[in-house]
N, C-alpha and C positions, 0 to 999 in steps of 0.2 A: 250859303255864302258863295259869292261869285268867284270865278277864277282870278279876277283882278285883285279882289280883296285877299285871297290866299297868297298871291305872289308879292303883294306890296311889302309885307314884313321881310320876306326872303330877299327881295331886291334891296331894301334898306340895309340889311345886314351885309350883303355882298358889297355894297358901295362903301360901307363904313370900314371894312377890313383893310383896304389899302391905306386909308387915312390913319388908322390905328397903328399900322405897321410903320408908317412914316414918323410917328411920334416917338418911337424908340430912339434913344440917343445913340449915335454911332460910337464904337469903341475908340479908346484913346490910342494913339500910336506910341505913347511913352514906353521906353524900354529898348532892348537890344535886338537888332535885326541883321540879317545877312541879305545881300542883294546881288543880282546878276542880270545883265542885259541879254537880249537876243543878239545874234551876230549883226554887225553893221560894217560898212565900208569894206566889204569883201574879205571877211575873216577876222574882224576885230570884236572884242568883247570887253565889258567893264564889269568887275565884281568887287565886292568888299563887305565891310561890316560898319554899321552905323548905330549910334546910341542917341536917342531923343530923350530930353529931360524937360518936363513942363515948367514954364516960367510964369505964365498967366493963363487964364482961360483961353483956350484956342491957340496958344503960342508956345513954342518949344525952342530950346537951344539944342544944338547937336554938334557932333563931330564924327568924322569917319575916315577910314583908310580905304583907299581904292587901288586896284591894280588893273591897268588897261593893258591888254595883250592883243597882238596881231599875228596871224599865221604867215602873212606875206608883207613885203615892203621893207624899207630900211629900218624903221623903228619897230622893234619887237615887243618892248614892254616899258611901262612907266608905273612906278608906285608913288602915290601921293598921300599926304595928310591934309584934310580940309576941315574947316569949321563951318557951321551952317546955322540957319534959323529956319523954322518951319511954322506954317500956320495951318490950322484945321478949320474948315468951314463945312459942317456936316461930315460926310464921309471923305471929302476931298482934302488932300494934304499937299501943300506946295513947299518944297525944300529948296532953299536958295543958299548956295555954297560960296565960300571964300577960300581961295588957295592959301594954305599955310606953308607947306613945304613939299618940294619934290624930293622924295627919299632916294630914288634910284631910277636909272634908265638903262635900257639895252638897245643900242650901244651906249656906253658911258659918255662918249664925246657929244651926245645929244643934250646933255644936261644944261649947258649954257643957253642953247636955243629954246629949250622947253620952259625955262624960267620966264621968258617973255611971251611964249606962244600957247602954253597950256591953259585952256579955259576951264573955270570951275565946273564941277559936275552937278547940275540941278535936276530935280525930279518933280514930276507932277503925277501924283498917284491917288488911288482910291482904296481905302481900307475896307475889307470885307466885313460882313456882319459878325463873324466869329472873332475878328480882331487878330487873326494869325497870319494874314497875307495882305499885301498891298500890291496892286497892279497899276501900271500906267506907262509913262514915258520918261526916259532919260533924255535930257536936253542940255547939250553942251556944244562941242565942236560938230556933233552930229546928233541925230534923233533916233532912238531905238526903243522898242518895248523893254520894260524892266519889271522884274518881280522881286518883291521883298518878302522874306519869311521871318517870322518872329523866332528868336532863339529861345530854346527851352531853358527855363531857369532851373539851376541846380538846387536841390534841397539837401541841406547838410544834417 
């Protein structure tokens, strides 16, 4: 048997592996998550908790609470409640938020300004193959890397 004939089956298997791996359905983001951004705007961060609930194939309703904090500047923190919808295309998940309520602000006199100025917190992330992390971008008043971690479900 020639070397080419020996290599042909091996090459066919090697080429088929990536295609087979791509056929595996990505995990669903349904469930409870915590999230946190990297630092942006010189010392600011966004962190919170979000829950996604499947509505139809590839679509989810969601809600989250977020706390935006800054180490410097006149606005130190803002707590919000937001509703959202999410779509999943493969491993990509796009979360589009709607501001429901600004819960608190530091300093408190910033509340009236924030009601018209705070932009909803949107996310463009990719879920990993284990389904326990999502990484991507926070997109709102600024853009920053964000990491979501699935919350462990308690067993009673």
